[in-house]
C-alpha positions as CSV (number, residue, x, y, z in Angstrom):
1,M,24.7,-29.0,-122.4
2,I,25.4,-32.3,-119.7
3,N,23.5,-35.6,-119.7
4,L,23.0,-36.9,-116.4
5,T,20.6,-39.2,-114.4
6,R,17.9,-38.4,-112.0
7,L,17.7,-40.9,-108.4
8,N,14.5,-42.6,-109.8
9,G,17.1,-43.2,-113.0
10,K,15.7,-40.8,-116.0
11,K,17.9,-38.9,-117.8
12,F,17.9,-35.3,-118.5
13,T,20.1,-32.4,-119.9
14,I,21.5,-29.1,-117.7
15,N,22.9,-26.4,-118.8
16,A,26.5,-26.8,-117.5
17,L,26.6,-22.8,-117.8
18,Y,23.5,-22.0,-114.6
19,I,25.3,-24.1,-112.1
20,E,26.7,-22.4,-109.1
21,T,27.1,-25.7,-106.6
22,I,28.0,-29.2,-106.8
23,E,27.3,-30.9,-103.2
24,T,27.2,-34.1,-101.9
25,F,25.5,-35.2,-99.1
26,P,25.3,-38.3,-99.4
27,D,23.2,-37.7,-102.7
28,T,24.7,-35.0,-105.2
29,T,23.1,-32.3,-105.7
30,I,23.5,-29.8,-108.2
31,T,22.1,-26.6,-107.2
32,L,21.8,-23.9,-110.2
33,T,22.2,-20.0,-110.1
34,N,18.0,-19.7,-110.2
35,G,17.6,-21.5,-106.9
36,R,16.3,-24.5,-108.4
37,K,17.9,-27.5,-107.6
38,F,18.6,-31.2,-109.2
39,V,19.5,-34.9,-106.6
40,V,21.7,-37.1,-109.2
41,K,23.1,-40.5,-109.7
42,E,26.4,-39.0,-110.7
43,R,29.1,-38.3,-108.2
44,E,30.0,-34.7,-107.7
45,D,33.2,-35.6,-109.5
46,E,31.5,-36.6,-112.6
47,V,29.5,-33.8,-112.7
48,Q,32.5,-31.5,-112.5
49,Q,34.2,-33.5,-115.2
50,L,31.2,-33.1,-117.1
51,A,30.8,-29.1,-117.0
52,N,34.8,-29.0,-118.1
53,I,34.1,-30.9,-121.2
54,F,31.3,-29.1,-122.0
55,Y,33.0,-25.1,-121.1
56,R,36.4,-26.8,-123.2
57,N,33.7,-27.8,-126.2
58,I,33.0,-24.1,-126.5
59,Q,35.9,-22.6,-126.0
60,I,35.4,-20.8,-122.3
61,L,38.2,-22.9,-120.4
62,G,41.3,-23.3,-122.5
63,A,42.6,-27.2,-123.0
64,N,45.0,-26.5,-119.6
65,F,42.5,-26.3,-117.3
66,T,42.1,-28.8,-114.2
67,G,39.5,-27.4,-112.0
68,R,41.5,-27.0,-109.0
69,S,43.0,-23.6,-107.5
70,K,46.6,-23.1,-107.1
71,D,46.5,-23.7,-103.6
72,E,44.6,-26.9,-104.3
73,E,47.7,-27.9,-106.8
């Protein structure tokens, strides 16, 4: 689970396992696998970092995961 902030300042927690996409136009919008969308104050890279930390904590990702494809490195 990751803690995020809605645009109105209200804090909430989301299960990062259900994140399908994270987009910025211009606000950060998270789309879940069920189609629900959340607009948050955090930047796209912050949400990605929080999700990666969560994945490591529940041991889905190895400690060396950077979040980038080999083409981007």
